[in-house]
C-alpha positions in Angstrom: 17.1 190.2 103.2 16.5 189.5 106.8 17.6 191.4 109.9 19.9 189.3 112.1 20.4 190.8 115.6 23.6 189.2 116.6 26.8 188.8 114.5 29.6 190.1 116.8 31.7 187.5 118.5 32.7 187.8 122.2 36.4 187.7 121.4 36.6 190.7 119.0 38.7 193.5 120.4 38.4 195.6 117.4 37.4 199.2 117.0 35.5 198.6 113.8 33.4 195.8 115.4 32.0 198.4 117.9 31.7 201.3 115.5 30.0 199.1 112.9 27.8 197.4 115.4 24.7 198.7 113.7 25.9 197.5 110.3 26.9 194.0 111.5 23.5 194.0 113.3 21.8 195.0 110.1 24.0 193.2 107.7 24.6 196.4 105.8 27.9 197.9 104.7 27.9 201.7 105.1 28.8 203.6 102.0 32.3 205.1 102.4 31.5 208.5 101.1 33.8 211.5 101.5 32.4 214.6 103.2 31.6 216.4 99.9 29.8 213.4 98.6 27.7 213.1 101.8 26.9 216.8 101.6 25.6 216.3 98.1 23.4 213.4 99.3 22.0 215.5 102.1 21.2 218.3 99.6 19.5 215.7 97.4 17.1 214.8 100.3 16.6 218.5 101.2 15.6 219.3 97.5 13.1 216.4 97.6 11.5 217.9 100.7 11.1 221.3 99.0 9.3 219.8 96.1 6.5 218.6 98.4 5.5 222.2 99.1 4.8 221.4 102.7 4.9 224.3 105.2 7.2 223.2 107.9 9.7 224.4 110.5 13.5 224.1 109.7 15.0 220.9 111.0 16.7 221.3 114.4 17.2 219.4 117.5 14.7 221.5 119.4 12.1 221.1 116.7 12.6 217.3 116.6 12.4 217.1 120.4 9.1 218.8 120.6 7.6 217.9 117.2 4.2 216.2 117.8 4.1 214.9 114.2 6.4 212.1 115.3 4.6 209.4 117.3 5.5 206.1 119.0 4.2 203.0 117.3 2.7 201.6 120.5 -0.1 204.2 120.7 -1.0 204.7 117.1 -2.4 202.3 114.5 -0.9 202.2 111.0 -3.1 204.0 108.4 -0.4 204.6 105.8 2.6 202.4 104.9 5.1 201.8 102.2 4.7 198.2 100.8 6.7 195.2 101.8 7.2 194.2 98.2 8.7 196.3 95.4 6.1 198.3 93.4 8.3 198.4 90.3 11.5 196.8 89.0 14.2 196.5 91.7 17.0 199.1 91.4 19.9 196.6 91.8 20.8 193.0 91.4 21.5 192.5 95.1 17.8 193.3 95.9 16.4 190.9 93.3 14.1 188.3 94.9 14.0 190.1 98.3 11.2 191.8 100.1 11.7 195.3 101.4 13.1 195.5 104.9 11.1 197.7 107.3 8.6 200.4 106.2 7.7 204.0 106.5 4.4 204.3 108.3 2.0 207.0 109.5 -1.2 207.1 111.6 -4.6 208.3 110.5 -3.7 211.9 111.4 -0.7 211.8 109.1 1.9 211.6 111.8 5.1 209.5 111.1 5.2 206.4 113.4 8.6 205.9 114.9 9.9 202.3 115.0 13.0 200.3 114.0 11.4 199.7 110.6 12.4 203.2 109.5 16.1 202.4 109.9 15.6 199.0 108.3 13.9 200.8 105.3 16.8 203.3 105.0 19.5 200.7 105.2 17.8 198.3 102.8 18.1 200.8 100.0 21.4 202.4 101.1 22.9 198.9 101.0 23.0 199.3 97.2 25.6 202.1 97.4 28.5 199.9 96.4 26.7 198.8 93.2 24.9 202.0 92.1 26.1 204.9 94.4 24.0 206.1 97.3 22.0 208.5 95.1 20.0 205.6 93.6 19.0 204.3 97.0 18.2 207.7 98.3 16.0 208.5 95.3 14.1 205.2 95.9 13.5 206.1 99.6 12.2 209.5 98.5 10.0 208.0 95.8 8.4 205.6 98.3 7.9 208.3 100.9 6.2 210.6 98.4 4.0 207.8 96.9 2.7 206.3 100.2 2.9 208.8 103.0 0.8 212.0 103.7 2.7 215.3 103.4 3.7 215.8 107.0 4.9 212.2 107.4 6.9 212.5 104.1 8.6 215.6 105.5 9.4 214.0 108.8 10.7 210.8 107.2 13.1 212.8 105.0 14.2 214.9 108.0 15.2 211.6 109.7 17.0 210.5 106.5 19.0 213.7 106.4 20.1 213.3 110.0 20.8 209.6 109.5 23.1 210.4 106.6 24.9 213.0 108.7 25.2 210.5 111.5 26.6 207.9 109.1 29.2 210.4 107.9 30.3 211.1 111.5 30.4 207.3 112.2 32.7 206.8 109.1 35.0 209.6 110.2 35.3 208.2 113.7 36.2 204.8 112.2 39.3 206.4 110.7 40.8 207.0 114.1 43.5 204.4 115.0 43.2 203.1 118.5 45.8 200.4 119.0 49.5 200.2 119.4 51.9 197.5 120.6 52.0 198.7 124.2 48.2 198.8 124.7 46.5 196.1 126.8 43.0 194.7 126.3 41.8 196.9 129.1 43.3 200.0 127.5 41.6 199.1 124.2 38.2 198.6 126.0 38.5 202.1 127.5 38.9 203.6 124.1 36.0 201.5 122.7 33.7 202.8 125.4 34.9 206.4 124.7 34.3 206.0 121.0 30.9 204.5 121.4 30.0 207.3 123.8 30.9 209.7 121.0 28.5 207.9 118.7 25.7 208.1 121.2 26.4 211.8 121.8 26.2 212.5 118.1 22.9 210.7 117.9 21.5 212.6 120.8 22.5 215.8 119.0 20.7 214.8 115.8 17.6 212.9 116.8 14.8 213.3 119.3 14.7 211.0 122.3 11.9 209.0 120.7 13.6 208.8 117.3 16.9 207.8 118.9 15.3 205.0 120.9 13.3 203.8 117.9 16.2 203.7 115.5 19.1 202.8 117.8 17.6 201.3 121.0 18.4 197.7 120.2 21.8 198.6 119.0 22.6 200.3 122.3 21.4 197.3 124.2 23.6 194.9 122.3 26.6 197.4 122.3 26.5 197.6 126.0 26.2 193.8 126.3 29.2 193.4 123.9 31.4 195.9 125.8 30.5 194.4 129.2 31.2 190.9 127.9 34.6 192.0 126.6 35.3 193.6 129.9 34.5 190.4 131.7 36.8 188.4 129.3 39.6 190.9 129.9 39.2 190.8 133.7 42.2 188.9 135.0 40.9 188.7 138.5 38.1 186.3 137.4 38.6 182.6 136.8 36.9 180.9 133.8 33.9 179.8 135.8 33.3 183.3 137.2 33.6 184.7 133.7 31.0 182.2 132.4 28.6 183.1 135.2 28.9 186.8 134.6 28.4 186.3 130.9 25.3 184.3 131.5 24.0 187.1 133.7 24.6 189.6 130.9 22.8 187.4 128.5 19.8 187.2 130.8 19.7 191.0 130.9 19.2 191.3 127.1 15.8 191.9 125.6 14.1 188.8 124.2 14.6 189.7 120.6 18.4 189.9 121.2 18.9 187.1 123.8 18.0 184.2 121.6 20.4 185.2 118.9 23.1 186.0 121.4 22.9 182.6 123.0 23.0 180.9 119.6 26.1 183.0 118.8 27.7 181.8 122.0 27.0 178.2 121.2 28.4 178.6 117.7 31.6 180.2 119.1 32.0 177.3 121.5 31.5 174.8 118.7 34.1 176.5 116.5 36.6 176.5 119.4 36.0 172.8 119.9 36.4 172.1 116.2 39.5 174.3 115.8 41.2 172.5 118.7 40.3 169.1 117.2 41.6 170.0 113.8 45.1 170.8 115.1 45.1 167.9 117.5 46.6 164.4 116.9 43.2 162.9 116.5 42.7 160.5 113.6 40.9 161.9 110.5 38.0 159.5 111.0 37.4 160.9 114.5 37.5 164.4 113.2 35.0 163.4 110.4 32.7 161.9 113.0 32.9 165.1 115.1 32.1 167.3 112.1 29.1 165.3 111.1 27.9 165.2 114.8 27.9 169.0 114.7 25.7 169.0 111.6 28.3 169.4 108.9 27.1 167.8 105.6 29.2 164.9 104.4 30.7 166.8 101.4 31.8 169.7 103.7 33.3 167.3 106.2 35.2 165.6 103.4 36.6 169.0 102.3 37.7 169.8 105.8 39.5 166.4 106.1 41.1 166.9 102.7 42.3 170.4 103.8 43.6 168.9 107.1 45.6 166.3 105.1 47.0 168.9 102.8 48.1 171.0 105.8 49.8 168.0 107.4 51.6 167.4 104.1 52.6 171.1 104.0 53.9 171.0 107.6 56.1 168.0 106.7 57.5 169.7 103.6 58.0 173.0 105.5 60.1 171.3 108.2 62.2 169.7 105.5 62.5 173.0 103.8 63.6 174.8 107.0 66.2 172.1 107.7 67.7 172.5 104.2 67.7 176.3 104.6 69.6 176.0 107.9 72.3 173.9 106.1 72.5 176.3 103.2 72.7 179.5 105.2 75.6 178.1 107.2 77.5 178.6 103.9 77.9 182.3 103.5 78.6 181.9 99.8 75.0 180.8 99.1 73.1 183.5 97.2 69.6 184.5 98.0 68.5 183.3 94.6 69.4 179.8 95.6 67.0 180.1 98.6 64.2 181.4 96.4 64.7 178.4 94.1 64.7 176.1 97.1 61.3 177.5 98.2 59.9 177.0 94.7 61.1 173.4 94.7 59.4 172.6 98.0 56.3 174.6 97.4 54.8 174.5 93.9 51.7 176.7 94.1 51.7 180.5 94.7 49.4 179.9 97.7 51.9 177.5 99.4 54.8 179.8 98.6 53.0 182.6 100.3 52.1 180.4 103.3 55.8 179.4 103.6 56.9 183.1 103.4 54.6 184.0 106.2 55.9 181.2 108.3 59.4 182.3 107.5 58.6 185.7 109.0 57.7 184.0 112.2 61.1 182.3 112.3 63.0 185.5 112.2 
């Protein structure tokens, strides 16, 4: 498994796209636990901390904010670390053949080193929740922490895990809030997106120290701000296309290096997809479309499949028009029963997929 920094598209005006920015960014699907389940997971982590017999303060925001047992990676060399490869059989099929993302690390004095690798490590094992339940992933995180970290770093890592699970619970609950209705404009939606992301940031600030917040979520915040501002530029009707492109380029230039490259690549991919989509619905000859696909790097077999699908759609379009003409003639006769129309649809469209596609088009005709 490998972290990919950019997967959101600039045209997504969707609440989930923003709320799940971290999970798109990490390629991890958050486990959809109910509140009681999350509480039991947190209790599981707390129980593991108690077995370490480490004398420590109760976890609180003030404790985390002043705790000198958490240190930034820039100033401290790694003396302890969980391994990059599995030290025993992997816990799920989805992790088979992969190296462990991230790591839990401590310096020579036993202080936990704060970096994005902590979140990578948590999400790597929590990604197995759909297969095994989150308990298995949490137990594996705890096992690695206990096996490879000194006592204080163990405790602090599990403190972070507890608060991370609470944060993910809050994030999930926020996702359930509907934000769109037919009367809302793109600008209205963007206002709500900003408000919602502000709630996520406030929740993180309440649960993590400044250093931990920056280490675990700093890059996410950079890209979230870029995404929101890009969407705002796109929704700004006072800007012409050239001005929007210029402002988007300025936003890209403002991104950190580790995000900018992927963001620009994503922008190129989106432009390519728009070009191809326009070509596919155009009157261009199939041979021209085939040449365009191969020029953009599509393998010959994939290009062949696209052309075959395009031909099938043209055939469907022709039959659908014939079907609609026949329907118009039949419905002019009030004595025609609905069963006759169903039989007509089955005569023109043999497969269930085509019948569904025809039914969806019918809805658009009403």
